[in-house]
C-alpha positions in Angstrom: 0.0 0.1 -0.2 1.3 3.6 -0.7 0.6 5.9 1.9 0.9 9.6 1.1 4.3 11.0 2.7 5.9 8.0 1.8 8.7 7.2 -0.3 6.6 6.2 -3.1 4.8 9.6 -3.1 7.8 11.8 -3.0 8.4 14.2 -5.4 12.1 14.9 -6.9 13.9 16.4 -4.3 14.0 20.1 -4.1 16.8 22.5 -5.0 18.8 24.1 -2.2 18.5 28.0 -1.6 22.0 28.1 -2.8 21.4 26.3 -6.3 18.0 28.1 -7.0 20.0 31.3 -6.6 22.9 30.2 -8.5 20.1 29.5 -11.3 18.2 32.5 -11.4 21.7 34.6 -11.4 22.2 32.8 -14.7 19.0 33.2 -16.1 18.9 37.2 -15.4 22.7 37.3 -16.4 21.6 36.0 -19.9 18.5 38.0 -20.2 18.4 40.9 -22.6 18.0 44.5 -21.8 14.1 45.4 -21.6 12.3 48.4 -21.9 11.2 49.8 -18.4 7.7 48.1 -18.4 9.5 44.8 -19.2 11.9 45.4 -16.5 9.1 46.1 -13.8 7.9 42.5 -15.2 11.2 40.9 -14.9 11.4 42.2 -11.4 8.1 40.7 -10.5 9.4 37.3 -11.9 12.7 37.6 -10.0 10.6 38.2 -6.6 8.3 35.4 -7.7 11.5 32.6 -8.3 13.0 33.9 -5.1 9.8 33.3 -3.3 9.6 29.8 -5.0 13.1 29.1 -4.0 12.5 29.7 -0.5 9.3 27.7 0.0 11.1 24.5 -1.7 14.2 25.3 0.5 11.7 25.1 3.5 9.8 22.2 2.3 13.0 20.1 2.3 14.6 21.3 5.0 11.6 21.6 7.8 9.0 18.8 6.8 7.6 19.4 10.2 6.9 23.0 9.6 5.6 21.9 6.2 2.9 19.7 7.7 1.5 22.5 9.6 1.4 24.8 6.6 -0.4 21.9 4.5 2.5 20.5 2.4 2.3 16.6 2.9 5.4 15.7 0.6 7.3 14.6 3.7 5.0 14.1 6.5 7.1 10.7 7.5 10.3 12.8 8.1 12.0 14.9 10.7 15.2 16.5 10.2 17.5 17.1 13.0 18.8 20.5 14.0 22.6 20.5 14.0 25.2 23.0 13.9 25.5 22.2 10.1 22.0 22.8 9.4 21.9 26.0 11.6 24.9 27.7 9.3 22.8 26.5 6.1 19.9 28.5 7.3 22.1 31.3 8.2 23.7 31.3 4.9 20.4 31.0 2.9 18.6 33.6 4.8 21.7 36.2 4.0 21.5 35.3 0.2 17.7 35.8 0.2 18.1 39.0 1.6 20.8 40.2 -0.6 19.0 39.1 -3.7 15.8 40.8 -2.4 17.5 43.9 -1.9 18.9 43.9 -5.6 15.2 44.0 -6.7 13.9 47.7 -6.3 10.4 47.7 -5.0 9.6 50.6 -7.1 7.4 49.7 -10.1 6.9 46.3 -8.5 3.0 44.7 -9.0 1.5 45.1 -5.7 1.2 41.1 -5.2 5.0 41.0 -6.0 5.9 43.8 -3.7 4.0 42.4 -0.6 5.9 39.0 -1.4 9.2 40.9 -1.3 8.0 43.1 2.2 7.2 39.8 3.6 10.5 38.0 2.2 12.7 40.8 3.6 10.7 40.5 7.0 11.3 36.8 7.3 15.0 37.2 6.7 15.7 39.9 9.1 13.5 37.6 11.9 15.2 34.5 11.0 18.6 36.0 11.2 18.3 37.9 13.9 16.8 34.6 15.8 20.1 32.3 14.3 22.5 35.3 15.4 21.1 36.7 18.6 18.7 34.9 20.2 20.0 31.8 19.0 17.0 29.5 20.6 18.3 26.0 19.4 21.6 26.7 21.0 20.2 28.3 23.9 16.6 26.9 25.1 16.4 23.2 25.3 12.6 24.0 24.9 13.2 25.1 21.2 12.9 21.5 20.5 9.2 20.9 21.4 7.7 21.5 18.0 10.0 19.1 16.5 9.7 16.5 18.9 6.1 16.9 19.9 4.5 19.1 17.5 5.4 17.3 14.2 3.7 14.5 15.9 0.4 16.0 16.9 0.3 17.6 13.4 0.5 14.2 11.7 -2.8 13.1 13.3 -4.5 16.4 13.1 -3.5 18.0 9.7 -2.7 14.7 7.5 -6.0 13.3 5.1 -6.4 9.6 5.2 -6.9 6.7 7.1 -6.0 6.1 10.9 -3.6 3.9 10.2 -1.7 5.8 7.3 -1.5 8.7 9.7 -0.3 6.4 12.3 2.2 5.1 10.3 3.4 8.4 9.5 3.5 9.5 13.5 5.9 6.3 14.2 8.2 7.2 11.6 8.7 10.8 13.1 8.6 9.2 16.6 11.7 6.9 15.3 13.6 10.2 14.4 13.2 11.5 17.9 16.3 10.0 19.3 18.6 11.3 16.6 16.8 14.9 17.1 17.5 15.2 20.8 21.1 13.7 20.2 21.8 16.8 18.4 20.0 18.7 20.6 22.3 18.1 23.6 25.5 19.1 21.6 23.7 22.1 20.5 22.5 23.2 24.0 25.4 22.5 26.1 25.8 26.1 26.7 22.3 27.2 27.6 21.5 29.5 30.0 20.8 28.2 33.7 17.3 29.9 33.8 16.2 28.3 30.3 17.7 24.8 31.4 15.8 24.9 34.6 12.5 25.9 32.7 13.1 22.9 30.4 13.5 20.6 33.1 10.1 21.3 34.4 8.3 21.3 31.2 10.0 18.4 29.4 8.1 15.9 31.5 4.8 17.0 29.9 6.0 15.5 26.4 6.8 11.9 28.2 2.7 12.4 29.3 2.2 13.4 25.5 4.1 10.0 24.2 2.5 7.7 27.1 -1.1 8.9 26.9 -1.9 11.3 24.1 0.1 9.5 21.2 -1.7 6.0 21.8 -5.2 7.8 22.1 -4.8 9.4 18.8 -3.5 6.2 17.4 -6.6 4.4 18.6 -8.6 4.0 15.4 -6.0 2.2 13.9 -6.6 -1.6 14.4 -3.7 -2.9 12.2 -1.5 -5.1 14.8 1.8 -4.4 12.7 1.2 -0.4 12.5 0.7 -0.4 16.2 3.5 -2.3 16.8 5.8 0.1 14.9 4.3 3.0 16.9 4.9 1.4 20.1 8.5 0.6 19.7 9.2 4.2 18.0 7.1 5.8 21.1 9.1 3.8 23.8 12.3 4.8 21.9 11.1 8.7 21.7 10.5 8.2 25.9 13.7 6.9 26.4 15.4 9.8 24.6 13.4 12.5 26.5 14.1 10.8 29.7 17.9 10.8 29.0 17.9 14.5 27.3 16.1 15.5 30.8 18.9 13.6 32.9 21.4 15.3 31.1 20.0 18.6 31.7 20.1 17.8 35.3 23.6 16.8 35.2 25.0 19.3 33.4 26.6 22.2 34.8 26.3 25.9 33.7 28.9 26.9 30.9 31.0 29.7 31.7 29.3 32.7 31.2 26.1 31.4 30.0 23.5 34.2 30.3 19.7 34.7 29.5 20.9 38.3 28.7 22.2 39.3 25.0 23.0 42.6 25.9 21.0 46.0 25.3 22.9 46.3 21.6 21.9 43.0 20.5 18.4 43.4 21.8 17.9 46.5 19.9 18.9 44.6 16.5 16.8 42.1 17.4 14.1 44.4 18.3 14.5 46.4 14.9 14.3 42.8 12.9 11.0 41.6 14.3 9.2 44.5 14.2 10.6 46.3 11.4 10.7 49.7 13.3 13.8 51.0 15.6 12.0 52.1 19.2 15.0 52.3 21.6 15.0 50.3 24.7 14.4 53.2 26.8 11.3 54.2 24.8 10.0 50.2 25.0 10.5 50.7 28.8 8.7 54.1 29.1 5.9 52.6 27.3 5.4 49.4 29.0 5.6 51.4 32.5 2.7 53.7 31.1 0.6 50.6 30.2 1.2 48.9 33.6 0.4 52.2 35.2 -2.7 52.6 33.6 -3.7 49.0 33.5 -3.0 49.1 37.6 -5.0 52.0 37.8 -8.1 50.6 35.9 -7.9 47.5 38.3 -7.9 49.4 41.5 -10.7 51.4 40.5 -12.8 48.6 39.2 -12.1 46.8 42.6 -13.0 50.1 44.6 -16.2 49.9 42.8 -17.1 46.4 43.7 -16.0 44.3 40.7 -15.3 40.6 41.5 -15.9 37.3 40.3 -15.3 34.2 42.1 -12.7 31.9 40.8 -13.8 29.0 38.6 -12.4 26.0 36.6 -12.4 26.7 32.7 -14.1 23.6 31.0 -15.2 22.9 27.3 -18.9 23.9 28.3 -17.7 27.4 29.7 -15.6 28.0 26.5 -17.8 26.8 23.9 -20.7 29.0 25.7 -18.5 31.9 25.9 -17.5 31.5 21.7 -21.1 31.5 20.9 -21.8 34.9 23.0 -18.7 36.6 21.3 -19.4 35.0 17.8 -23.3 36.5 18.2 -22.4 39.9 19.5 -19.5 40.4 16.5 -22.2 39.2 14.1 -25.2 41.4 15.2 -22.7 44.5 15.6 -20.8 43.7 12.3 -17.6 44.1 13.6 -15.6 42.0 11.2 -16.7 41.0 7.3 -17.1 37.4 7.2 -18.7 34.8 8.7 -17.3 33.4 12.0 -16.3 29.4 11.1 -17.5 26.6 13.8 -14.7 25.7 16.3 -14.4 22.8 18.5 -13.0 22.8 22.0 -10.7 19.9 23.1 -8.2 19.0 25.6 -4.6 20.8 24.6 -1.5 18.5 24.3 0.4 18.1 28.0 3.2 20.5 26.4 1.1 23.8 26.1 1.4 26.3 28.4 -1.1 29.0 27.3 -4.7 28.3 28.7 -6.4 28.4 25.6 -4.7 28.2 22.1 -6.5 28.6 18.4 -5.4 25.5 16.3 -6.1 26.4 12.7 -5.6 24.5 9.4 -2.2 25.8 7.7 -2.8 28.3 4.9 -2.0 25.3 2.1 -4.2 23.1 3.3 -6.2 21.5 0.3 -8.7 19.8 2.3 -11.4 20.8 5.1 -10.1 20.7 8.4 -11.5 21.2 11.8 -10.6 24.4 13.8 -10.2 23.6 17.3 -9.4 25.6 20.5 -7.0 23.5 22.6 -8.0 24.2 26.4 -5.4 23.2 29.0 -6.1 20.7 31.9 -5.4 22.0 35.2 -5.3 18.5 37.1 -2.0 16.7 35.8 0.3 15.9 38.6 3.4 16.8 36.1 2.1 20.3 34.9 4.7 22.8 34.6 5.6 25.5 36.9 3.9 27.9 34.8 0.7 26.2 34.6 0.6 25.2 38.1 1.1 29.1 39.3 -1.1 30.5 36.8 -3.5 33.0 38.2 -7.1 31.7 38.8 -9.8 32.3 36.4 -13.2 33.7 36.7 -16.1 33.3 34.8 -15.3 36.5 32.9 -12.0 34.9 31.4 -13.7 32.4 29.4 -15.1 35.4 27.5 -12.0 37.3 27.3 -10.1 34.1 25.9 -12.6 33.4 23.3 -12.6 37.0 22.1 -8.7 36.7 22.0 -8.7 33.5 20.1 -11.7 33.6 18.1 -13.4 36.8 16.6 -12.2 39.1 16.2 -9.1 37.8 17.3 -6.8 35.1 16.2 -9.3 33.2 14.2 -10.5 36.2 12.5 -6.9 37.2 11.5 -6.2 33.8 9.8 -9.4 34.1 8.2 -8.2 37.5 6.7 -4.9 35.8 6.1 -6.2 33.3 3.7 -7.7 36.0 1.7 -4.3 37.8 0.7 -3.2 37.9 -3.1 -0.9 35.0 -3.3 -0.1 31.6 -1.6 3.3 32.8 -0.3 1.8 35.8 1.4 -0.7 33.5 3.0 2.0 31.7 4.6 4.5 34.3 5.8 1.6 36.4 7.1 0.5 33.0 8.7 3.7 32.5 10.2 4.1 35.8 12.1 3.2 35.8 15.9 -0.3 37.2 16.2 -0.5 37.7 20.2 -0.8 41.6 19.7 -3.8 41.3 17.6 -5.3 39.0 20.2 -4.5 41.4 22.5 -5.9 44.3 21.0 -9.2 42.3 20.0 -10.1 42.3 23.8 -9.6 46.0 24.4 -11.6 46.5 21.0 -14.7 44.3 22.4 -14.9 46.3 25.3 -14.9 49.3 24.0 -17.7 48.4 21.5 -19.8 47.3 24.7 -19.6 43.5 24.8 -21.6 42.5 27.6 -22.6 45.9 28.5 -19.1 46.8 29.5 -19.6 44.6 32.5 -17.4 45.6 35.3 -16.2 41.7 35.7 -15.5 41.6 32.1 -13.2 44.7 32.4 -11.7 43.8 35.4 -10.5 40.1 33.9 -9.5 42.1 30.8 -7.6 44.9 32.4 -5.7 42.4 34.9 -4.4 40.0 32.0 -3.4 43.5 30.3 -1.5 44.5 33.2 0.3 41.0 33.3 1.2 41.2 29.8 2.9 44.6 30.4 4.4 43.6 33.1 5.6 40.7 31.2 7.0 43.2 28.8 9.0 45.0 31.5 10.6 41.9 32.8 11.5 40.7 29.2 13.3 43.7 28.3 15.4 43.7 31.6 16.3 40.1 31.4 17.3 39.9 27.7 19.1 43.8 27.8 20.7 42.5 31.2 19.4 44.7 33.9 17.3 42.4 35.7 17.8 38.5 36.5 15.0 36.1 36.9 14.8 37.0 40.8 15.1 40.8 40.7 12.3 40.4 37.5 10.1 38.9 39.9 10.8 41.5 42.7 10.1 44.1 39.9 6.8 42.6 39.3 5.8 42.8 42.7 6.9 45.9 43.7 6.8 48.3 40.6 3.4 46.3 38.7 1.5 45.5 41.7 1.6 41.7 41.2 1.1 39.0 43.9 4.6 36.5 44.5 3.0 33.9 42.7 1.8 35.7 39.9 5.3 37.7 39.2 7.0 34.2 39.6 4.8 33.0 36.7 5.3 36.5 34.7 9.2 36.3 35.1 9.4 32.7 34.0 7.3 33.3 31.1 9.3 36.5 29.7 12.4 34.4 30.1 11.0 31.6 28.1 9.7 34.1 25.2 11.8 37.4 23.8 8.6 38.2 22.1 7.3 39.5 25.2 9.5 42.7 24.7 7.7 44.0 21.6 4.3 42.8 23.3 3.5 46.5 24.7 4.7 48.2 21.8 2.5 46.1 19.5 -0.7 46.5 21.0 -0.2 50.2 21.7 0.7 50.9 17.9 -2.8 49.2 17.2 -4.8 51.0 19.8 -3.1 54.4 18.5 -3.8 53.6 15.0 -7.5 52.8 15.6 -7.9 56.0 17.5 -5.8 57.9 14.9 -8.3 56.5 12.1 -11.5 57.6 14.0 -9.9 61.2 15.0 -9.1 61.7 11.0 -12.0 60.2 9.7 -14.4 61.7 12.2 -18.2 60.8 11.8 -17.0 58.3 8.6 -15.0 56.2 10.9 -16.4 52.6 10.9 -14.9 50.2 13.3 -15.6 47.5 10.7 -13.7 49.1 7.9 -10.4 49.7 10.5 -10.8 46.3 11.5 -10.9 44.8 7.9 -8.2 47.2 6.8 -5.8 46.0 9.8 -6.7 42.5 9.0 -6.0 42.8 5.4 -2.7 43.8 6.5 -1.9 40.9 8.5 -2.9 42.4 12.0 0.6 42.7 13.0 2.4 46.0 13.5 5.4 46.9 11.3 7.0 49.6 9.8 4.1 49.5 6.9 0.9 49.1 8.7 0.1 52.5 9.8 0.4 53.7 6.0 -1.6 50.6 4.6 -4.2 50.6 6.8 -4.7 54.6 6.6 -4.2 54.3 2.9 -7.1 51.5 2.7 -9.7 53.8 4.8 -8.9 56.7 2.1 -6.9 59.0 4.6 -3.9 60.7 3.4 -0.9 59.3 4.8 1.5 61.8 3.2 2.2 63.8 6.4 3.5 61.3 9.0 4.5 64.2 11.5 0.9 65.7 11.8 -0.7 62.8 12.2 -0.4 62.4 15.9 0.1 58.8 15.4 2.3 56.8 18.1 5.9 56.6 17.0 
């Protein structure tokens, strides 16, 4: 039997980025001179060719990511991350960036100009991660998508019979020991803070292998396939146990530090935002946001706003999703219909309380849209989930807003309407936490739940924690704070209790993107307020949301101009706009 993704169905080996660029350069060198209009067309063809080379390399180099995107040629493969592959990734990103910069953006067709911009952004973030943050060398948890997420993706996203998916999962599980052997070499100099967090989180991977994988494969009744899965699963369990043991026994490398320094932080932030805000300006912005949300929390609490802690379960989340989507539809806040979602138990490795799982941008077959809800009772919960602040019943609505509509799901639906497949993929891959945070504030401002004090309190408390996390991350990665001093700062400066402060400090230490969260959310709020001010009575929330989503919903150097231009606002005079820098 030929299974999709197996050897019999593989396409010819995709060219490397270097060979693709060489072929493209030869073709351009042999091309005759063209008139200006033809040159513009040629430039568009060059962007398209570079995009195709980028995609081919991604499929060949990262089959686990290709599965999540919706490309299933190599669903049975898992490629270890080694020092050699990291060097190749850096070289490929540099080569692609150089080739793109040699193509002038003036005169490009709009779709190709968008692809060029998104590809340049991808190169910048890739190089910033590989050269500054170095997650595969400084964070053992960077391997979770490879050793666990790739297996879950096969069961969730691959079309075909249960035994076909189980066979693919077994093949990927069989590659986990080799992936972790390479990981042990890579992370030998990881900062002790990251190692400690990994030691606490990695046991959840063992539970994923022991409980979740057999449950996902239960529909396959082929004894040989089940035997192959059991053998591969057992080998993966032993490999993770050995990886954890090595992390426990390893001595911190001399000079290993979570901080990368202020100058490196600035370069990383410029790469991921497309802007050049200073660390001081980001810190001031986060402090202002903390003060604002802290004042809101105090005022709401003084007015008697409260809600008893509750357990979040599927029923609560499903009911909240129904309330939120009904409000969005009734008030016309987003163009398009919100698709149905299914709530399920999250994988043991997940930390965020509720996460959206959507089909990749290139999926050809219909797939369910799921909300992954973390459990709260497991004995091996990582510290981040054990110490997470308690939820109230209003948090179900808050989480539904951020995850579904007008939050992350609305963003993904809009991304699918982008003009090209490459734009879909590049926008889909960008972090969207800021849009989810903006959606919470948007729904409150639009009067959801009558602006209930309990919901306002839940949103303010969560916003306070996220902005406090930004302050902690800026200090941790620039080197002005340690994990311990960050926890104290979150208590003394931000007013968090000690348990919540410890939780937020650890989350900041796990995610450098927390450094730019406050700036991203503040930029979206400022942009909406600017559009309202400049359009006056003609302003419509739905038009603004649609315009922001068409631009990907992620703040960056070009978002403001695109959104205002889409709304019919003159953007020639940036200084007179009153927009946030």
